[in-house]
N, C-alpha and C positions, 0 to 999 in steps of 0.2 A: 504493500500500500504506500510505501515511501515515495515511489515515483510511478506514475501511470502514463504510458505513452509519451515518456520524456518530460512530463510536467511535474511540478512540485505538488505534493499532497495538499488538500484543503480540509477545512473542518467538516465538510460534507462527506469526505472519505472515511471519517471515523465512524465505527459501528455503534452509534449512541443507543440504538434500539436494544443492544445486548447488555446494557448496564444492569448489574446484579447487586442490589443493595445488600443482600445477605453475605456477599463476599468482600465487603468494604472493611478495611482495617482502619479504625479510627486514628491510629498513630500515623499511618501513611497519609491520611487526609490532612493532618497538620503540616506535614512535609510538602505536600503538593500545593497547599495554599501559599506557603512561602515561596516555592519555586515559581509559581505563576506570577508573582510580583517581580522577581528578578528578571525573568524572561521578558515580560511585557515592557520592561524598562530598556529594551534593546535600542530604541531610538536615541536615547541619551548617549549611549556608548558610541553610536554612529557619529553623533555630533562631535564627541571627543576625538574619535579617530580621524574624521575629516579635517579637524583643526591641526592634527599632527601631520597629515599628508595633503596640504592644501594645493600643491602643484602636481598631484598625481591623479589625473582623472580616472585612470584604469582602476586604481585601488579604491577611490571614492565611490565609483559605481558598484564595485564588489561589496564595499561596506554597506551601502544602501540596501542591496539585495539581502545581505546577511541580516541586517537589522529587521527587515520586513519578516523574515522567517523566524527570528527570535520573538518578535511581537506575536506572531501566530502561535508559537509555542505557549506563550503566556495565555492567550485566549483559550486554547484547547485545555490547558491545565485548570484554568479558572472555571470553565464550563463543567468539567468533571467534578471539581470541588463543590460546585453548587448542587450538582446531582447528589453527591455524597452527603452534603450538609447544606440544605436549603437556606439556612440562616446566614451563610457566608456572604458578606457584602464586599465583593471584590473592589468596587470603585472606592469605597471608603477606606479599605485596607491599603489600596494603592496610593491614595492620597496621603495616608499616614506615612507610608514607606518613603515616598519622594520628598515629603517635608522633613523627614528625619535623617535621610541618607543622601548626600550630595556628591556627585562626580565632579572632578576638576575641569568643568566645561570651558573655563577661560584659559586653560593651558595652551600655549603656542608650541610647546615642545613636549616630547614624551617624558613621562615620569621615570622611564627606564633609561634615559640618557641618550638614546638614539632611536631612529626608526626601526633598525634591525632588532634592537632590544625590545621595542614595543611589540614587534611581530613574534619574537620568541615568547613573550609573556602571553600574547593572544593564543598562540599554539597551546600553551600550558593550560589556559582556561578551557579550551576546547577538549583537551585531554580529560580534564576533570569532569566536564559536563557529559561527554560521551560515555565515560565509564560510570558516572553517577546514574544516568538514565537507564543504562543497561542493567545496572545493579537494582535500581528501583523497579524496573519492569520484571526482573526475575523474582523479586520479593513479593510483588503484588499477585493476588489471585483473582482480582476483579478484571474481567476481560477487556473492558473499554480502557481502563488505565494501562493495561499491558500493551494494547494497540498504540495508544498515545506515546508511551515510552519508547516503543520500537521505532516509531517515526522520528521522534526527537533525537534519539541516540544516533540514528543513521544520519540525520541532518548535522549533528555536532561532529561526527567523524568527517563528513564532507567539508564542514567549515574548517576543521583542522587542516585538511589538505589545501584548502583555499589560502589560509594564512601562511602555510608552509611554502606554497608556491611563490608568494610575494616576499617571504623571508629570503628565499634564494636570490631574488633580484637585488636585495639591499645589503646582503652580507659583504660583498666586495666594496660597495660604495661607502659603507660605514666602518669598514675594517674592524668588525667585531669578531674577536677570536673565540676559539672553542671554550676556553675557561671562563671568559666573560659570559658566554651563552649559558654555561652550566650555572654560574652564579645567579643569573637572572631567573633561570628556571627554578632553582632552589628557593629564591626569594619569593617567587610567585606561588609556589607550593605552600610556603609558610604562611601566606596570606589567606589560605583556605578557611581559617577561623577568624577572618577579619570582620569588621562591622557590617558589611553588606548582608551576609547570610543571616547573622544573628538578628539584625534589625528587621530584615524581611520576615523572619520567623515571629518576631515580636509584633510587627505590624499586622500580620495575618491572624495571630492567635492570642495576642495579649490583652485585648479588650481595653479597658480604661486604666490598666496598671501603668506605673512608671517604668521606664526602660532601665534595666540593669544589664549591661553588656555581658558580664561574665555569666550571669544566670541564664540569659536567653541563648548565648552561644553554647553553653553546656546542654541546654534542652534540645537545641537543633542537632548538634554534632553527635550526641549519644544515639539519636535515632538514625541519622544518616550513616554513621560508621557500621551499624549493624547489618546493612544490606550487602556489604561487599563480600565477594568470594574470591579465591585465589586467581581465577582466570580474569576477573575484572582488573585486578591489580597488575597482573602480568602484562596485559595489553596496555594499560596506562603507562607502565614503566617503559615499555618498548617505544611508545609514541613520544614520551618525554626524552628518552635518550636520543631519538632521531632529531627532535627539535633543538637539543643541546649540542648536536654535532658529534655524538658518541655512537658507537656501534650497538644497535638494539638487539643484535643476535649474540652478543659477547657473553662470556662467562660472568663478567661484571654485571651485566644487565640481569642475568638470572639470579645472582646473589642479591642485587638491589631489590628485585621483585619479591623474593622471600622475606627480606628484611622489612620491606614496606608493608607487606601483609601482616607480619607480626606486630608492627607498630600500630597499624590500624586496629587490629583486634585488641591490643593492649590498651590503646587509648579509648576505644569503645567500651571496654570492660570497666575501666576506671570511671568514665563518665556515667555509665549505667549504675555503678555502685554508689556514686555521689548522688545521682538522681533518686535512687531508692532510699 
């Protein structure tokens, strides 16, 4: 369903009629609500990226298409969340999210120090989202959510390839070496628990409570980490190695994959224990 006759999928391609309320996991509903806000905010990211690449019409056109697909992801997830929880007010939650979390839209240069660095970071984001929706889809038993996650995961993998193709254009121009790429990749991975996801989770699920970053970050991450299985992490590590200029088929990649999975499970167990 991801592509039909060469076209991108639409909301009409989702089998909404197959929605099964008896197979909805309330914990997944909370995660999906938060994800819908982040995805729907794709237009803001496109503004930021176009500011970084003002003289590159090819990339700006690609960024606009990418953002449109991200916004569609948000719409699909929000529609499912409303089926699962009719009380979910997406518009109100999105307003809270965008009022409390701001992107550096006025930046004229990349926060990564170069355009190539920005593209490395974008690749890492797509690594995270592709593996995340693959893991979420595997964890879900509700058939409509599974279909949505399959489509989004495939899109995010294609987005990774898109940003990687532009990264190759800029590597020579910006003279960004392998170890700088590794440093940027690690830095972006470390930002997985930054304010964006925790604030989205709060905006979607917090009601009228005050925002406590540490609390809401723990609440989000302990649920998200629980979805991952070894093959999700193995693929993510291989994609990360490629973006960083390392060999994704190397022994080091295999070692890093096993270590990363253990860290995810350890971190998830600690957060679950703290939540309990």
